[in-house]
C-alpha positions as CSV (number, residue, x, y, z in Angstrom):
1,X,0.0,0.0,0.0
2,X,1.4,3.4,-1.0
3,X,1.4,6.5,1.1
4,X,-1.7,7.9,-0.5
5,X,-3.7,4.7,0.0
6,X,-2.5,4.6,3.6
7,X,-3.6,8.1,4.1
8,X,-7.0,7.4,2.6
9,X,-7.5,4.4,4.8
10,X,-6.5,6.5,7.8
11,X,-9.1,9.1,7.0
12,X,-11.7,6.4,6.7
13,X,-10.9,4.8,10.0
14,X,-10.7,8.1,11.8
15,X,-14.2,8.9,10.6
16,X,-15.7,5.6,11.8
17,X,-17.7,5.3,15.0
18,X,-15.8,3.3,17.7
19,X,-18.1,0.4,17.4
20,X,-17.7,0.2,13.6
21,X,-13.9,0.0,13.5
22,X,-13.1,-3.6,14.1
23,X,-15.7,-4.8,11.6
24,X,-14.2,-2.7,8.8
25,X,-12.8,-4.9,6.1
26,X,-9.4,-3.2,6.0
27,X,-9.0,-3.5,9.8
28,X,-10.1,-7.2,9.6
29,X,-7.4,-8.0,7.0
30,X,-4.7,-6.0,8.8
31,X,-5.4,-7.8,12.1
32,X,-5.2,-11.2,10.4
33,X,-2.1,-10.3,8.4
34,X,-0.3,-9.0,11.5
35,X,-1.3,-12.0,13.7
36,X,-0.2,-14.5,11.1
37,X,3.1,-12.7,10.5
38,X,4.0,-12.8,14.2
39,X,2.3,-16.0,15.4
40,X,2.5,-17.9,12.0
41,X,-1.1,-19.1,12.0
42,X,-4.6,-18.7,13.5
43,X,-5.3,-15.1,12.4
44,X,-8.8,-15.6,11.2
45,X,-10.0,-17.4,14.4
46,X,-8.2,-14.8,16.6
47,X,-9.9,-12.0,14.7
48,X,-13.4,-13.4,15.1
49,X,-12.9,-14.1,18.8
50,X,-11.3,-10.8,19.7
51,X,-13.6,-8.7,17.5
52,X,-16.5,-10.1,19.6
53,X,-14.8,-9.4,22.9
54,X,-13.7,-5.9,21.7
55,X,-17.1,-4.8,20.6
56,X,-18.7,-6.2,23.7
57,X,-16.6,-3.9,25.9
58,X,-17.3,-0.9,23.6
59,X,-21.0,-1.5,23.8
60,X,-20.9,-1.8,27.6
61,X,-19.2,1.5,28.3
62,X,-20.4,4.9,27.1
63,X,-17.0,6.5,27.4
64,X,-15.3,3.9,25.2
65,X,-17.9,4.5,22.5
66,X,-16.8,8.2,22.5
67,X,-13.2,7.3,21.7
68,X,-11.6,8.1,18.3
69,X,-11.8,5.6,15.5
70,X,-8.0,5.7,15.1
71,X,-7.3,5.0,18.8
72,X,-9.7,2.0,18.6
73,X,-7.8,0.7,15.5
74,X,-4.4,1.0,17.3
75,X,-5.7,-0.8,20.4
76,X,-7.3,-3.6,18.3
77,X,-4.1,-4.2,16.3
78,X,-2.1,-4.3,19.5
79,X,-4.1,-7.4,20.5
80,X,-2.7,-9.2,17.4
81,X,0.9,-7.9,18.0
82,X,1.0,-9.2,21.6
83,X,-1.1,-12.3,21.1
84,X,-3.3,-11.5,24.1
85,X,-7.0,-11.9,24.5
86,X,-9.8,-9.6,25.8
87,X,-11.6,-12.6,27.2
88,X,-13.3,-11.4,30.4
89,X,-12.8,-13.0,33.8
90,X,-11.4,-12.5,37.3
91,X,-7.9,-12.9,35.8
92,X,-8.4,-11.1,32.5
93,X,-5.2,-10.5,30.6
94,X,-6.2,-7.1,29.3
95,X,-9.1,-4.7,29.0
96,X,-10.1,-1.5,27.3
97,X,-9.8,1.8,29.1
98,X,-10.5,5.4,27.8
99,X,-8.0,8.1,28.5
100,X,-8.4,11.9,27.9
101,X,-5.8,13.7,25.8
102,X,-5.4,17.4,25.6
103,X,-5.1,18.4,21.9
104,X,-3.8,21.8,20.8
105,X,-5.6,23.3,17.8
106,X,-5.6,26.7,16.1
107,X,-9.0,27.2,17.7
108,X,-7.6,26.4,21.2
109,X,-7.1,23.4,23.4
110,X,-9.7,20.6,23.4
111,X,-10.0,17.2,25.0
112,X,-10.1,13.9,23.0
113,X,-11.0,10.5,24.3
114,X,-8.8,7.7,23.1
115,X,-9.1,3.9,23.6
116,X,-6.1,2.2,25.2
117,X,-5.5,-1.6,25.4
118,X,-4.6,-1.9,29.1
119,X,-2.6,-5.0,30.1
120,X,-3.3,-6.3,33.6
121,X,-0.8,-7.8,35.9
122,X,-1.9,-11.3,34.7
123,X,-1.3,-10.2,31.1
124,X,2.1,-8.9,32.0
125,X,3.0,-12.3,33.4
126,X,2.2,-13.8,30.0
127,X,4.2,-11.2,28.2
128,X,7.2,-11.6,30.4
129,X,7.1,-15.4,29.9
130,X,6.9,-14.9,26.2
131,X,9.8,-12.5,26.4
132,X,11.9,-15.2,28.2
133,X,12.2,-13.2,31.4
134,X,10.4,-15.8,33.5
135,X,9.3,-19.4,33.3
136,X,6.1,-18.8,35.2
137,X,4.7,-17.3,38.3
138,X,2.4,-18.8,40.9
139,X,-0.9,-17.1,41.8
140,X,-0.4,-14.4,44.5
141,X,-1.0,-15.6,48.0
142,X,-2.9,-13.5,50.5
143,X,-1.6,-13.8,54.1
144,X,-3.9,-13.2,57.0
145,X,-3.2,-12.4,60.6
146,X,-2.6,-15.7,62.5
147,X,-0.8,-17.4,59.5
148,X,2.8,-18.4,59.9
149,X,4.7,-16.1,57.7
150,X,8.2,-14.8,57.4
151,X,10.4,-13.5,54.5
152,X,13.9,-12.3,54.0
153,X,17.2,-13.0,52.2
154,X,19.9,-15.5,52.9
155,X,23.2,-16.0,51.0
156,X,21.9,-13.6,48.3
157,X,18.6,-15.4,47.8
158,X,15.2,-14.3,48.8
159,X,13.0,-16.7,50.8
160,X,9.4,-16.9,52.0
161,X,8.2,-19.3,54.7
162,X,4.4,-19.5,54.8
163,X,1.8,-21.8,56.4
164,X,-1.9,-21.0,56.2
165,X,-3.7,-21.3,59.6
166,X,-6.9,-23.4,59.4
167,X,-9.4,-22.7,60.7
168,X,-8.6,-19.0,60.1
169,X,-8.5,-16.9,63.3
170,X,-8.8,-13.5,61.6
171,X,-9.9,-12.0,58.3
172,X,-7.3,-9.2,58.6
173,X,-4.9,-9.2,55.7
174,X,-1.3,-8.5,56.7
175,X,0.7,-9.4,53.5
176,X,0.7,-10.8,50.0
177,X,3.5,-12.5,48.1
178,X,4.2,-13.8,44.6
179,X,6.6,-16.6,43.7
180,X,8.3,-16.2,40.4
181,X,10.4,-18.9,38.7
182,X,13.1,-17.5,36.5
183,X,14.2,-19.1,33.2
184,X,17.4,-20.5,34.9
185,X,15.3,-22.2,37.5
186,X,16.0,-19.8,40.4
187,X,13.2,-18.4,42.4
188,X,12.3,-14.8,43.1
189,X,9.7,-13.4,45.5
190,X,7.7,-10.2,45.5
191,X,6.2,-9.4,48.9
192,X,3.9,-6.6,49.9
193,X,3.0,-5.8,53.5
194,X,0.3,-3.5,55.0
195,X,2.7,-0.6,55.2
196,X,3.3,-0.9,51.4
197,X,-0.3,-0.6,50.3
198,X,-1.0,2.1,52.9
199,X,1.8,4.1,51.3
200,X,0.3,3.5,47.8
201,X,-3.1,4.5,49.1
202,X,-1.7,7.9,50.0
203,X,-0.4,8.3,46.4
204,X,-3.7,7.1,45.0
205,X,-5.5,9.8,47.0
206,X,-3.2,12.5,45.7
207,X,-3.4,11.4,42.1
208,X,-7.2,11.1,42.2
209,X,-7.6,14.5,43.8
210,X,-10.2,16.8,42.3
211,X,-11.6,20.2,43.0
212,X,-15.1,20.3,44.6
213,X,-16.9,23.3,43.3
214,X,-19.5,23.1,46.1
215,X,-17.0,23.3,49.0
216,X,-14.4,25.1,46.9
217,X,-11.8,22.7,48.2
218,X,-9.4,20.1,46.9
219,X,-10.6,16.7,47.7
220,X,-8.3,13.7,47.9
221,X,-9.9,10.3,47.4
222,X,-8.0,7.0,47.1
223,X,-9.3,4.2,45.0
224,X,-12.3,2.6,46.9
225,X,-10.7,-0.8,46.7
226,X,-8.1,0.2,49.2
227,X,-10.9,0.2,51.8
228,X,-13.5,-2.4,51.4
229,X,-15.1,-3.3,54.8
230,X,-12.1,-1.7,56.6
231,X,-9.3,-3.2,54.5
232,X,-7.9,-3.6,51.0
233,X,-9.8,-5.8,48.6
234,X,-8.0,-9.2,48.2
235,X,-8.3,-9.3,44.4
236,X,-7.1,-5.8,44.1
237,X,-4.1,-6.6,46.4
238,X,-3.2,-9.7,44.3
239,X,-3.2,-7.6,41.2
240,X,-1.1,-4.9,43.0
241,X,1.4,-7.6,44.0
242,X,1.9,-8.7,40.4
243,X,2.2,-5.1,39.2
244,X,5.0,-4.3,41.6
245,X,6.8,-7.6,41.3
246,X,8.5,-6.4,38.1
247,X,9.7,-2.9,39.1
248,X,13.3,-4.0,38.8
249,X,12.8,-6.3,35.7
250,X,13.7,-5.1,32.2
251,X,10.9,-3.3,30.3
252,X,8.9,-5.1,27.8
253,X,7.7,-3.8,24.5
254,X,4.1,-2.8,24.0
255,X,2.2,-1.1,21.2
256,X,1.2,2.4,20.3
257,X,-2.4,1.8,21.6
258,X,-1.4,-0.1,24.7
259,X,-0.4,0.7,28.3
260,X,0.6,-1.5,31.2
261,X,-0.9,-1.2,34.7
262,X,2.7,-1.3,35.9
263,X,3.3,1.8,33.8
264,X,6.0,0.3,31.6
265,X,6.3,2.1,28.3
266,X,8.4,0.9,25.4
267,X,8.3,1.8,21.7
268,X,7.7,-1.1,19.3
269,X,10.4,-2.3,17.0
270,X,11.1,0.3,14.3
271,X,11.5,-2.2,11.4
272,X,8.0,-3.6,11.6
273,X,4.9,-1.5,11.4
274,X,1.7,-3.5,12.3
275,X,-0.5,-0.4,11.9
276,X,0.2,-0.1,8.1
277,X,1.7,3.3,8.4
278,X,-1.2,4.9,10.2
279,X,0.6,5.7,13.5
280,X,3.4,8.3,13.2
281,X,4.3,8.4,16.9
282,X,3.3,12.1,17.2
283,X,0.4,11.6,19.6
284,X,0.2,14.1,22.4
285,X,0.7,13.0,26.0
286,X,-2.3,12.4,28.1
287,X,-3.2,15.2,30.5
288,X,-4.9,15.3,33.9
289,X,-8.7,15.7,34.1
290,X,-8.9,14.4,37.7
291,X,-11.4,11.6,37.1
292,X,-11.8,8.7,39.5
293,X,-9.7,5.7,38.5
294,X,-9.8,2.0,39.2
295,X,-7.4,-1.0,38.7
296,X,-9.0,-4.4,38.5
297,X,-10.4,-5.6,35.1
298,X,-13.6,-6.7,36.9
299,X,-14.4,-3.2,38.0
300,X,-16.3,-0.6,36.0
301,X,-13.8,1.7,34.4
302,X,-16.0,3.6,32.0
303,X,-15.0,6.9,33.6
304,X,-11.5,6.4,32.3
305,X,-8.1,7.3,33.7
306,X,-5.9,10.3,33.2
307,X,-2.3,11.1,34.0
308,X,-0.9,14.2,35.7
309,X,2.5,15.1,34.2
310,X,3.1,17.5,37.0
311,X,2.7,15.0,39.7
312,X,6.4,15.0,40.4
313,X,8.1,12.3,42.4
314,X,5.1,10.7,44.0
315,X,4.0,8.9,40.9
316,X,4.7,5.4,42.2
317,X,1.0,4.5,41.9
318,X,-1.8,6.3,40.1
319,X,-4.5,3.8,41.0
């Protein structure tokens, strides 16, 4: 396809409604071609499956349907690039999330909603295994008060000793840990204690702050999942533990329409363009609109997320 044809297709896709993009014939063929080029086979089946999941999420969320056609195209192609699935569930690998971008025009600044393929902690485990960084990781383990639990490091190796107390004497969560088996067979552990998620709760409140016009005050409100019946939600904590397990691991490549919950950003390979020349890398950075944000795929995220570029050093956790 020459530059003029690419430009014409880009205009067509940009003019489409969000729910019409993935069923466009050019988008269909591009998805299948990219999938087969990377994964060698299965493109048609993957397209039919992911097109259904993709449009189901678009139909379920008003704010996703407001996203630009081009952003929907980029997010959909990224599914083929990474070989992930939007299949819903408690351990969903990825999901769609709208983000608000500030666009400068001759008529002034305006806000534009764009669709982002957001890779969950579970999806990140899959990508890191595909990238050869790990063999596999066990499911996160929630530790309750009364369980036998200790962790540390001996002779340069991390260790965790854990024994679940049955019957349980308390429902108070005190820690969460994740066991990771590296490609060389060695074991790594990620451990979060109550002080860790309390610190993240403070960051969440600051990043989700908004101005209340009625009281004329700045209001800081952390993600509601930090406080469910007096403590952090177990599923939310498990996802957090996965997210923070790879803080010191090498970054992994993601696409132009994709973001990681662990906030890892990497440009795709320059010698392969899965978008058919329709993404020039000149997109503006997302700006803050102070909308409530959530983390787990099972939650309703139709309000979208935004990023505050002036947040400074306390950007460890925006959820």
